[in-house]
N, C-alpha and C positions, 0 to 999 in steps of 0.2 A: 635454215636449209634442213633437208632430211639429214639424216643419217643412213651411209651408205654404211655397209656391210660385208666383207669376204674373207671366207674361210676355207680356211687348206683342204685342197681337196686329197682324198687317203686312195680314193679309185687304184692307183698303182697298185699297192702294198692288196688292195683285194681281192685284182685282176692276177699277179704275180702267188699270190697265196694258194688263188683254186689251181692253177695252172700248173702248179708241182702238186699239188697234194693228188689233179688228177691225172698228172705222171706217175704218180707211189699205186698209185690204185690202179692202173693200164697196168705198170713193170709185172706191179704182185697177180696179174691177173694169169698176166700171161706167160712168168716164167714161171709160177708153182702150176698150172695148171696143165699148158699145153706140154713143158719139158725135163717133168722130172716128177715119181711119182710121189714123192715125197715133200710136205707142205713144210714142215721141221727145218729142212735144209735149207731150204732160204733164206733166211734171216742172218746167215753168216756173209753176205753179198754184199760188198763195199760200196756195188751201188745205191743200194739203201740206205745206207748212212750218209749216204752222198745228198742224196736226195732229202734225206729226213734230217740233214741239217741246213739246206736251203727252206724247209720249211719252218724250221723252229726260227732262223733266222726273222724270215719274213713276217713269222707271224710275231716275235718281239718286236718290229721297227713296226707294225700294224699297232700294236698296242700302245706304245714307249711314243706314236705320234698321234692316236684317237685320247690317250691323258694327256698330251700337250696342249691340244686346243690353238692354232694359231687362229688368230686373223688380224685384217685391215680391217681397221674404220675409218670412212669420211665423216666429219664435219664441217662445219662452215669454214670455221675458223684452225682446226690442228687434222693431224690426220696419228690414230693411237694403232699401235701395231701393241697388236697384247698376245699373251695365250692362257692359260690358265694361273700360272705361279706369279705372274705381274704385267706391269703396262708400261710402255712407254711412252709418251706425249708428244709427235714434232709439230712446235706452230708453222703456218703457212709462213710468215716472218722470219722462222728460221730457215727457212730454206733456201740457200744462194742459188743453188742450180740445181736443174734437171737434166737428168741424158736419160737415151734409147742407145739402148747396143745391140750388137750381132740380130742382123735380120735376119727374118727364117725363110727359106727358100720355098718349102712347102706352103699353100696356102689352105684354105679353110677356115672357112666361116668362125668357128666358135674364139681362134689357136689370135692372141695378137700379130699385129707385124713387130714385135722388139720381143727381145729375148727376161731380157732385164733393165732394169729403172737401176739407174743410179743416183743418189738425192742429195750432192752436199750440201752441207749445215754447217753454220756460223760460229758454233762451238764444236765444232767436231774436228779431226784432225783427218779422219779416216775417212771416207766414202761408205755411208753406205747401201750397201746395195740389196734390193727384193727381184727373186723369181715370180718374174710373174708366170708363166705357166704350172704355178703351184698350188697359184688360189682357184677358185669355180671365179666364173665369167672374166673372164680373161680381157674380151672385151672391154667390157663397163670397167674393170682396172684403169686398163688402159686410158680409156677415155680421161678418167678422174685425176691422174695421171699426168694426161695433157692439161687440162682442168689448169691446173697448179702452176703449169711450164708459162702457160699462157698470160693469167696471174702476174708472175712474176717479170717477163718481156714487155706489157706493159706499164710495171711499175718501174722500169730500167732508164 
C-alpha cells in the first residue's frame, strides 16, 4: 500500500496574524492622521499595545507550530504520528476501537463529518484523541480512520 501523509494546518495562524496586522495598520493610520496633529503621541495608546500583544502571540504560535511540523502517516500496517522531534508508530493490531465524536452541524465539502477520532489502544490506558480539522484533507483523513474501523469490525 502507498503512504498517505497528512500535515498540520497553519492557515488559521496566518489568517489571524494578517488580520491583526491589518487592524494595527488601519488603527495607526486613522488615529495618527485624522485625529491628532503629532504622530508620536499615538504610541502611548493602550489599544496599540493590546493589538501588538495579539500580533506577538500569534507570531509565536505560528513559528512554534511551523517548527513542530506535525504529521500523521498511514502505511499498510501502522499509523505514524510524528513531529520534528520524534515519532510514534501505532500498529493497526494495537488498536482495539475507533470512535468518531461530535458531528458537525455545518456541512462543507472539504470538512469531515466528525470532529475528533478517539483511538483505544491495547497498551495504553487513556484514549488517544486526534482533532481532524487540525490536519489537511479532513475527508481523506476521516476515510482512512473509517477503513481502520472497518478492518477492526471485520476481525471481530
